[in-house]
Structures are given as structure tokens and as C-alpha cells.
C-alpha positions in Angstrom: 128.0 124.3 79.7 124.5 124.0 78.4 122.3 120.9 78.4 119.1 119.8 76.8 117.7 117.8 79.7 114.5 116.9 81.5 114.6 116.7 85.3 111.7 114.9 87.0 111.1 116.4 90.4 108.7 115.5 93.2 108.5 114.0 96.6 109.6 110.4 97.3 106.7 107.9 96.6 104.9 110.3 94.4 105.2 108.6 91.0 108.5 110.1 89.8 109.9 106.7 88.8 106.9 106.0 86.5 107.0 109.5 85.1 110.7 109.2 84.3 110.3 105.9 82.6 107.5 107.2 80.4 109.6 110.2 79.4 112.3 107.7 78.6 109.9 105.7 76.4 109.3 108.9 74.4 112.9 108.6 73.2 114.7 110.7 75.8 117.7 108.7 77.0 118.3 108.3 80.7 121.1 110.5 82.0 123.1 107.5 83.1 123.0 103.8 82.7 123.9 102.8 86.3 120.3 102.3 87.4 119.3 101.4 90.9 117.9 97.9 90.8 114.2 97.3 91.2 113.1 96.1 94.7 109.9 95.4 96.6 109.2 99.1 97.1 109.6 99.8 93.4 109.1 96.5 91.5 109.2 98.2 88.1 112.4 100.0 88.8 113.5 103.4 90.1 114.9 104.7 86.7 117.5 106.8 88.4 121.3 106.8 88.5 122.8 105.2 91.5 126.0 107.4 91.3 123.9 110.6 91.1 121.8 109.5 94.0 124.8 108.9 96.1 126.2 112.3 95.1 122.9 114.0 96.0 123.2 112.4 99.4 126.7 113.9 99.8 125.3 117.3 98.8 122.6 117.1 101.4 125.2 116.1 104.0 127.4 119.0 103.0 124.5 121.5 103.7 123.6 119.8 107.0 120.8 117.6 105.9 119.7 114.1 104.7 117.1 112.9 102.3 114.7 112.6 105.2 115.5 116.0 106.7 116.6 118.3 104.0 117.2 122.0 104.9 114.4 124.3 104.1 116.9 126.9 102.6 120.2 125.1 101.8 123.4 127.2 101.7 125.0 125.7 98.6 128.2 127.6 99.3 128.8 124.9 101.8 129.0 122.4 99.0 131.5 124.3 96.9 134.1 121.6 97.7 132.1 119.1 95.8 131.8 121.2 92.6 135.0 120.0 90.9 134.2 116.4 91.5 130.6 116.9 90.2 132.0 118.3 87.0 134.6 115.6 86.5 132.3 112.7 87.5 129.2 113.8 85.6 130.4 116.0 82.8 129.8 113.4 80.2 126.3 112.6 81.6 125.2 116.2 81.5 126.6 116.9 78.1 125.6 120.0 76.2 124.6 118.3 73.0 122.6 115.2 73.8 119.2 115.0 75.3 118.6 113.2 78.7 116.2 112.7 81.5 117.2 112.6 85.1 115.0 111.5 88.0 115.9 111.7 91.7 113.5 113.0 94.3 116.5 114.6 96.0 116.9 116.8 93.0 113.9 118.7 94.3 116.3 120.0 96.9 119.7 119.8 95.0 118.8 121.1 91.5 120.1 124.7 92.3 123.5 123.2 92.9 123.5 121.3 89.6 122.2 124.2 87.6 125.0 126.4 89.0 127.7 123.8 88.5 126.7 122.9 84.9 125.0 126.2 83.8 122.0 124.3 82.4 118.3 125.2 82.3 116.4 122.0 82.0 112.8 121.4 81.3 111.0 120.1 84.4 108.3 117.4 84.9 107.0 118.0 88.4 104.9 115.1 89.8 102.8 115.5 92.8 100.6 113.1 94.8 98.0 113.3 97.5 100.2 113.7 100.6 98.1 111.3 102.6 99.0 108.6 100.0 102.6 109.5 100.3 102.4 109.2 104.1 100.9 105.7 103.7 103.6 104.6 101.3 106.4 106.0 103.6 104.9 104.3 106.6 104.9 101.0 104.7 108.5 101.4 103.3 110.3 103.3 106.1 108.1 103.2 109.1 107.6 107.0 109.2 104.8 108.5 111.2 102.1 110.3 109.2 103.1 113.6 110.7 106.7 113.2 109.7 105.7 112.2 106.1 103.5 115.3 105.8 106.3 117.6 106.9 108.7 115.9 104.5 106.2 116.1 101.7 105.7 119.8 102.3 109.4 120.6 102.3 110.1 118.6 99.1 107.2 120.1 97.2 108.0 123.7 98.3 111.7 123.1 97.3 110.6 121.5 93.9 108.4 124.5 93.1 111.2 126.9 94.0 113.8 124.9 91.9 111.5 124.8 88.9 110.5 128.5 89.0 111.4 130.3 85.8 111.9 127.0 83.9 109.6 125.3 81.3 107.6 122.9 83.4 104.9 120.3 83.1 103.1 120.0 86.5 101.1 116.8 86.9 99.3 114.7 89.5 100.3 111.1 89.8 96.6 110.2 89.3 96.7 111.7 85.7 99.5 109.3 84.8 97.8 106.3 86.3 94.4 107.0 84.8 95.5 107.7 81.3 99.1 106.8 80.6 98.7 107.1 76.8 97.1 110.6 77.0 99.7 111.7 79.6 102.5 110.5 77.4 101.1 112.5 74.4 100.7 115.7 76.5 104.3 115.4 77.8 105.6 114.7 74.3 103.8 117.9 73.1 105.3 119.9 76.0 108.9 118.6 75.2 108.6 119.2 71.5 107.5 122.8 72.2 110.8 123.3 74.1 113.1 121.9 71.5 113.2 118.2 72.3 113.3 115.7 69.4 110.8 113.3 70.8 108.7 111.2 68.5 106.3 109.8 71.1 106.0 106.3 72.6 104.9 103.4 70.5 101.1 102.8 70.8 100.3 101.0 74.0 103.9 101.2 75.4 103.1 103.7 78.2 100.0 101.8 79.2 102.0 98.5 79.2 104.4 100.0 81.7 101.9 102.0 83.8 98.9 100.5 85.4 96.7 101.0 88.4 98.6 98.3 90.3 101.5 100.9 90.8 99.2 102.5 93.4 99.7 100.2 96.3 99.1 102.6 99.2 95.7 104.1 100.1 95.6 107.4 101.9 96.1 107.6 105.7 93.4 109.2 107.8 95.2 112.4 108.9 94.5 116.1 108.8 96.7 118.4 106.8 97.8 121.8 108.2 96.4 124.9 106.6 99.7 125.5 104.8 99.7 121.9 103.4 96.1 122.2 102.3 97.0 125.5 100.5 100.0 123.8 98.9 97.8 121.0 97.5 95.4 123.5 96.0 98.3 125.4 94.5 99.6 122.3 92.8 96.2 121.5 91.4 96.0 125.1 90.0 99.4 124.7 88.4 98.6 121.4 86.7 99.6 121.5 83.0 102.3 122.9 80.8 104.1 126.2 81.5 106.6 127.9 79.3 108.0 129.6 82.4 106.7 128.3 85.7 105.6 130.9 88.2 104.6 129.1 91.4 103.6 132.3 93.1 104.1 133.2 96.8 103.9 130.1 98.9 103.9 131.7 102.3 105.6 130.2 105.4 106.0 126.5 106.0 103.9 124.7 108.7 105.2 125.8 112.1 105.7 122.3 113.4 107.4 120.8 110.3 111.0 121.4 111.3 110.6 120.1 114.8 108.9 116.9 113.5 111.6 116.3 110.9 114.4 116.7 113.5 112.6 114.4 115.9 112.3 111.8 113.2 116.0 112.0 112.4 116.8 111.6 116.1 114.5 108.6 116.3 116.4 107.1 113.3 119.7 107.6 115.0 118.5 106.0 118.2 117.2 103.0 116.2 120.6 102.6 114.4 122.4 102.8 117.7 120.2 100.2 119.2 120.9 97.9 116.2 124.7 98.3 116.7 124.4 97.6 120.4 122.3 94.5 119.7 125.0 93.3 117.2 127.7 94.0 119.8 125.8 92.0 122.5 125.3 89.1 120.1 129.0 89.1 119.3 130.1 89.3 123.0 127.8 86.4 123.8 128.9 84.2 121.0 131.0 81.0 121.5 133.7 82.2 119.1 134.2 85.3 121.2 134.4 83.3 124.4 136.8 80.7 122.8 139.0 83.5 121.5 139.5 85.0 125.0 142.9 83.4 125.6 144.2 84.5 122.3 143.1 88.1 122.9 144.6 88.1 126.4 147.9 86.9 125.0 147.9 89.5 122.2 147.2 92.2 124.8 150.1 91.0 126.9 152.5 91.1 123.9 151.3 94.7 123.1 151.9 95.8 126.6 155.3 94.2 126.7 156.4 96.0 123.6 155.0 99.3 124.7 152.4 99.5 122.0 148.8 100.7 122.7 
């Protein structure tokens, strides 16, 4: 099954939502209409399918990860059990005839599964942002430490570059979109036309009306990058622009402490969720309703014991 699609890749909080919407304004329909609603973190919308986002979370769980701790080298054979459901659930979305744009930061990790399932070779728009700004945004939204955010940024960017390798790709910094949305829109339109998309371009002023400097609400945190992360930033900057076939080059090993930091962050999240459940339990046990219902519960237990039921 072929497809004429655009996939927007990039780390969470890197401007992928804005990029997807501008591609959509060029005349490329969104892959699905079940959009995640806007919220405080993204007041202008996420521009991504809720069903595809949920399925990507299932894919990550199948290979032993989550969005906040994706595997560095997923074994997609572990997700073979989800292939048939992917085909039946999203066959009409990823059709072989119509054009579409799909954005989900998780696709930076999961795109190899989707390409194998649907046998498509999409064009890629890969958006990157200063990892220190990403860290500030994740601290504000999710309470992540800077070190955890940098490790996550590195894993997503490495995975996105690997997923886009060999595909037509437009690599861009988030700053370029914020500073000149009209020019950015024209350059992306030229890139898509060169690869067979029937885009006509956004109406004058449309991209600028959607994108403004107010979308940048997080300044950079004061934290040092590892040597590997510094090299990755430099690599992204060198790759900026349109590529008929993206060759990211040899990326070298990941920062040595990245995996340990991601695992520690996941454990901290689990402990926080457990504490919240315990707090709810304690609140319930201390409530008047629970105390007043004690005679009823004792009577029910007596009936169950008398009838031999557990």
C-alpha cells in the first residue's frame, strides 16, 4: 500500500504542532479529523489524531517503553500483534491516493512500524529546537528535571533522524518558523511540490496569522549539554534545509548517562502515581460515607462467608 503523506517528526515541545498546522494550511489535509483538543500547554492546538496518538502509546508499550522512556533501538517484531489492528483501524487514513499530513512526536520512534505496516515512503518535515528550551517547556508542563529532558530530547532526535534517513526531508529549526512563518511556508511548499504534492501555498498572511512569537513561552534553562548532545545540535544545524534523500551521517553513541536518567525518571513517575493512589485510598477510608457504610459491609461479608463465597 503506497501513500502520499507528510510526517512531521521531532521531540515533544519542539514546534511540531505549529509546523503541522502550517503544512495543513498549504492544502495538505490532516491524516484524521479526531484532533486532540487545545489546552493550556498548546493553546492553538496539537493538530494530531487522538486515535493515532493512543495507538502509538500502545506500540511503545509493546516494545517495552513509554513516550517518556522510548527504547533506543525498538524491536518492532514485538509489536507484530498490533499490525492487523493498525491496518484495519487506519487503512482509510493512510490511503494510497489522497495526500495527508500526520504529526505525533511519538512517530519519531514509531515511524518504522508504520512504514512496514503500510509500505509507504512519506516526505518528512523534521523540526528541532534548542534542547535547553525543550527542557524548560517540559519542566513547566510535566515537572521533568533538565537532565531527564535532555536525555529524552537526544533519544527522540536520534530516532527521528534514523527514521527519516533515505526519505525526502525538510529539516528545520523551530526558530525559522517563528521568525518568518510566511517564508518558511513558501520553502516547505517548494519542497513538497518538488516531491509530487499538489500544494498551492497558503493564502497571504495565513501562516503569520497562526504563528507568532507568542508561541515561544519557555526560555532556555541554564544547563550544560553533553558532548554528544552538543554534536547532535551541530549536526541538525548542518542538515537544515531540503533533502531529496536525507543522509544524517554517523551519529555515534548516545550520552552514557541518558538511559539511566530516563529509567530513574520513569521510576519517579511510578512512585508519584502510587502516592496519589494511596492518598485517594486514605481519603476514602477517612470519609464519613465509608465509616457509615461499615455495618452494611460487615453484613455483606457475613452473608458471603455463610454462602461459602469468597
